[in-house]
LOVOSE-820184 format. One record per residue (C-alpha): residue in three letters; x, y, z; chain. Coordinates in nm, 3 decimals. Layout:
N
<rec><type>ALA</type><c1>X</c1><c2>Y</c2><c3>Z</c3><mol>A</mol></rec>
...
***
This chain:
85
<rec><type>UNK</type><c1>-0.708</c1><c2>-9.432</c2><c3>-0.340</c3><mol>A</mol></rec>
<rec><type>UNK</type><c1>-0.838</c1><c2>-9.133</c2><c3>-0.537</c3><mol>A</mol></rec>
<rec><type>UNK</type><c1>-1.056</c1><c2>-9.221</c2><c3>-0.834</c3><mol>A</mol></rec>
<rec><type>UNK</type><c1>-0.948</c1><c2>-9.008</c2><c3>-1.133</c3><mol>A</mol></rec>
<rec><type>UNK</type><c1>-1.215</c1><c2>-9.153</c2><c3>-1.359</c3><mol>A</mol></rec>
<rec><type>UNK</type><c1>-1.525</c1><c2>-9.076</c2><c3>-1.155</c3><mol>A</mol></rec>
<rec><type>UNK</type><c1>-1.675</c1><c2>-8.893</c2><c3>-1.454</c3><mol>A</mol></rec>
<rec><type>UNK</type><c1>-1.584</c1><c2>-9.148</c2><c3>-1.722</c3><mol>A</mol></rec>
<rec><type>UNK</type><c1>-1.753</c1><c2>-9.464</c2><c3>-1.844</c3><mol>A</mol></rec>
<rec><type>UNK</type><c1>-1.445</c1><c2>-9.686</c2><c3>-1.809</c3><mol>A</mol></rec>
<rec><type>UNK</type><c1>-1.329</c1><c2>-9.935</c2><c3>-1.550</c3><mol>A</mol></rec>
<rec><type>UNK</type><c1>-1.033</c1><c2>-9.861</c2><c3>-1.326</c3><mol>A</mol></rec>
<rec><type>UNK</type><c1>-0.866</c1><c2>-10.179</c2><c3>-1.453</c3><mol>A</mol></rec>
<rec><type>UNK</type><c1>-0.889</c1><c2>-10.064</c2><c3>-1.815</c3><mol>A</mol></rec>
<rec><type>UNK</type><c1>-0.769</c1><c2>-9.715</c2><c3>-1.716</c3><mol>A</mol></rec>
<rec><type>UNK</type><c1>-0.457</c1><c2>-9.859</c2><c3>-1.551</c3><mol>A</mol></rec>
<rec><type>UNK</type><c1>-0.394</c1><c2>-10.092</c2><c3>-1.845</c3><mol>A</mol></rec>
<rec><type>UNK</type><c1>-0.400</c1><c2>-9.796</c2><c3>-2.084</c3><mol>A</mol></rec>
<rec><type>UNK</type><c1>-0.149</c1><c2>-9.608</c2><c3>-1.866</c3><mol>A</mol></rec>
<rec><type>UNK</type><c1>0.091</c1><c2>-9.901</c2><c3>-1.906</c3><mol>A</mol></rec>
<rec><type>UNK</type><c1>0.081</c1><c2>-9.865</c2><c3>-2.285</c3><mol>A</mol></rec>
<rec><type>UNK</type><c1>0.228</c1><c2>-9.530</c2><c3>-2.397</c3><mol>A</mol></rec>
<rec><type>UNK</type><c1>0.152</c1><c2>-9.616</c2><c3>-2.760</c3><mol>A</mol></rec>
<rec><type>UNK</type><c1>-0.221</c1><c2>-9.612</c2><c3>-2.693</c3><mol>A</mol></rec>
<rec><type>UNK</type><c1>-0.407</c1><c2>-9.313</c2><c3>-2.835</c3><mol>A</mol></rec>
<rec><type>UNK</type><c1>-0.578</c1><c2>-9.273</c2><c3>-2.497</c3><mol>A</mol></rec>
<rec><type>UNK</type><c1>-0.251</c1><c2>-9.274</c2><c3>-2.300</c3><mol>A</mol></rec>
<rec><type>UNK</type><c1>-0.184</c1><c2>-8.899</c2><c3>-2.300</c3><mol>A</mol></rec>
<rec><type>UNK</type><c1>-0.537</c1><c2>-8.792</c2><c3>-2.196</c3><mol>A</mol></rec>
<rec><type>UNK</type><c1>-0.534</c1><c2>-9.052</c2><c3>-1.917</c3><mol>A</mol></rec>
<rec><type>UNK</type><c1>-0.183</c1><c2>-8.950</c2><c3>-1.809</c3><mol>A</mol></rec>
<rec><type>UNK</type><c1>-0.295</c1><c2>-8.587</c2><c3>-1.787</c3><mol>A</mol></rec>
<rec><type>UNK</type><c1>-0.603</c1><c2>-8.690</c2><c3>-1.589</c3><mol>A</mol></rec>
<rec><type>UNK</type><c1>-0.380</c1><c2>-8.860</c2><c3>-1.329</c3><mol>A</mol></rec>
<rec><type>UNK</type><c1>-0.158</c1><c2>-8.552</c2><c3>-1.299</c3><mol>A</mol></rec>
<rec><type>UNK</type><c1>-0.460</c1><c2>-8.325</c2><c3>-1.257</c3><mol>A</mol></rec>
<rec><type>UNK</type><c1>-0.673</c1><c2>-8.529</c2><c3>-1.023</c3><mol>A</mol></rec>
<rec><type>UNK</type><c1>-0.457</c1><c2>-8.757</c2><c3>-0.811</c3><mol>A</mol></rec>
<rec><type>UNK</type><c1>-0.224</c1><c2>-8.661</c2><c3>-0.524</c3><mol>A</mol></rec>
<rec><type>UNK</type><c1>0.135</c1><c2>-8.715</c2><c3>-0.637</c3><mol>A</mol></rec>
<rec><type>UNK</type><c1>0.214</c1><c2>-9.000</c2><c3>-0.397</c3><mol>A</mol></rec>
<rec><type>UNK</type><c1>-0.091</c1><c2>-9.194</c2><c3>-0.514</c3><mol>A</mol></rec>
<rec><type>UNK</type><c1>-0.008</c1><c2>-9.114</c2><c3>-0.876</c3><mol>A</mol></rec>
<rec><type>UNK</type><c1>0.331</c1><c2>-9.285</c2><c3>-0.848</c3><mol>A</mol></rec>
<rec><type>UNK</type><c1>0.209</c1><c2>-9.561</c2><c3>-0.619</c3><mol>A</mol></rec>
<rec><type>UNK</type><c1>-0.099</c1><c2>-9.670</c2><c3>-0.815</c3><mol>A</mol></rec>
<rec><type>UNK</type><c1>-0.099</c1><c2>-9.528</c2><c3>-1.167</c3><mol>A</mol></rec>
<rec><type>UNK</type><c1>0.231</c1><c2>-9.424</c2><c3>-1.324</c3><mol>A</mol></rec>
<rec><type>UNK</type><c1>0.599</c1><c2>-9.504</c2><c3>-1.282</c3><mol>A</mol></rec>
<rec><type>UNK</type><c1>0.873</c1><c2>-9.246</c2><c3>-1.239</c3><mol>A</mol></rec>
<rec><type>UNK</type><c1>1.025</c1><c2>-9.358</c2><c3>-1.569</c3><mol>A</mol></rec>
<rec><type>UNK</type><c1>0.699</c1><c2>-9.301</c2><c3>-1.757</c3><mol>A</mol></rec>
<rec><type>UNK</type><c1>0.653</c1><c2>-8.963</c2><c3>-1.586</c3><mol>A</mol></rec>
<rec><type>UNK</type><c1>1.001</c1><c2>-8.843</c2><c3>-1.683</c3><mol>A</mol></rec>
<rec><type>UNK</type><c1>0.954</c1><c2>-8.950</c2><c3>-2.043</c3><mol>A</mol></rec>
<rec><type>UNK</type><c1>0.601</c1><c2>-8.820</c2><c3>-2.106</c3><mol>A</mol></rec>
<rec><type>UNK</type><c1>0.559</c1><c2>-8.516</c2><c3>-1.881</c3><mol>A</mol></rec>
<rec><type>UNK</type><c1>0.699</c1><c2>-8.266</c2><c3>-2.136</c3><mol>A</mol></rec>
<rec><type>UNK</type><c1>0.428</c1><c2>-8.369</c2><c3>-2.386</c3><mol>A</mol></rec>
<rec><type>UNK</type><c1>0.155</c1><c2>-8.364</c2><c3>-2.122</c3><mol>A</mol></rec>
<rec><type>UNK</type><c1>0.247</c1><c2>-8.033</c2><c3>-1.959</c3><mol>A</mol></rec>
<rec><type>UNK</type><c1>0.046</c1><c2>-7.812</c2><c3>-2.192</c3><mol>A</mol></rec>
<rec><type>UNK</type><c1>-0.266</c1><c2>-8.021</c2><c3>-2.139</c3><mol>A</mol></rec>
<rec><type>UNK</type><c1>-0.248</c1><c2>-8.012</c2><c3>-1.758</c3><mol>A</mol></rec>
<rec><type>UNK</type><c1>-0.332</c1><c2>-7.641</c2><c3>-1.762</c3><mol>A</mol></rec>
<rec><type>UNK</type><c1>-0.643</c1><c2>-7.702</c2><c3>-1.973</c3><mol>A</mol></rec>
<rec><type>UNK</type><c1>-0.804</c1><c2>-7.928</c2><c3>-1.711</c3><mol>A</mol></rec>
<rec><type>UNK</type><c1>-0.996</c1><c2>-7.716</c2><c3>-1.458</c3><mol>A</mol></rec>
<rec><type>UNK</type><c1>-0.878</c1><c2>-7.941</c2><c3>-1.176</c3><mol>A</mol></rec>
<rec><type>UNK</type><c1>-0.514</c1><c2>-7.926</c2><c3>-1.281</c3><mol>A</mol></rec>
<rec><type>UNK</type><c1>-0.454</c1><c2>-7.559</c2><c3>-1.353</c3><mol>A</mol></rec>
<rec><type>UNK</type><c1>-0.282</c1><c2>-7.493</c2><c3>-1.020</c3><mol>A</mol></rec>
<rec><type>UNK</type><c1>-0.067</c1><c2>-7.806</c2><c3>-1.031</c3><mol>A</mol></rec>
<rec><type>UNK</type><c1>0.164</c1><c2>-7.713</c2><c3>-1.318</c3><mol>A</mol></rec>
<rec><type>UNK</type><c1>0.429</c1><c2>-7.539</c2><c3>-1.100</c3><mol>A</mol></rec>
<rec><type>UNK</type><c1>0.444</c1><c2>-7.844</c2><c3>-0.873</c3><mol>A</mol></rec>
<rec><type>UNK</type><c1>0.477</c1><c2>-8.097</c2><c3>-1.158</c3><mol>A</mol></rec>
<rec><type>UNK</type><c1>0.736</c1><c2>-7.872</c2><c3>-1.330</c3><mol>A</mol></rec>
<rec><type>UNK</type><c1>0.942</c1><c2>-7.854</c2><c3>-1.011</c3><mol>A</mol></rec>
<rec><type>UNK</type><c1>0.922</c1><c2>-8.231</c2><c3>-0.964</c3><mol>A</mol></rec>
<rec><type>UNK</type><c1>1.023</c1><c2>-8.293</c2><c3>-1.325</c3><mol>A</mol></rec>
<rec><type>UNK</type><c1>1.327</c1><c2>-8.064</c2><c3>-1.295</c3><mol>A</mol></rec>
<rec><type>UNK</type><c1>1.436</c1><c2>-8.238</c2><c3>-0.974</c3><mol>A</mol></rec>
<rec><type>UNK</type><c1>1.422</c1><c2>-8.580</c2><c3>-1.142</c3><mol>A</mol></rec>
<rec><type>UNK</type><c1>1.640</c1><c2>-8.489</c2><c3>-1.441</c3><mol>A</mol></rec>
***
């Protein structure tokens, strides 16, 4: 499993718990980090659900481009989002 928090001082357990709570103020930055740093199969298997992705991707899209590791992934995530509608 890819570790999207290798440069953060937070446990993987706490990271996953935050991703299960969309009302958390840290949810969106963590969600973007998963989209930018984790292969898509692992993202849906270990970190986010399809339902959460469909609901929150439009808000997160503009932030994905700002992450140096995620700049090239926007077309892929856009395509995936459009296919899920």
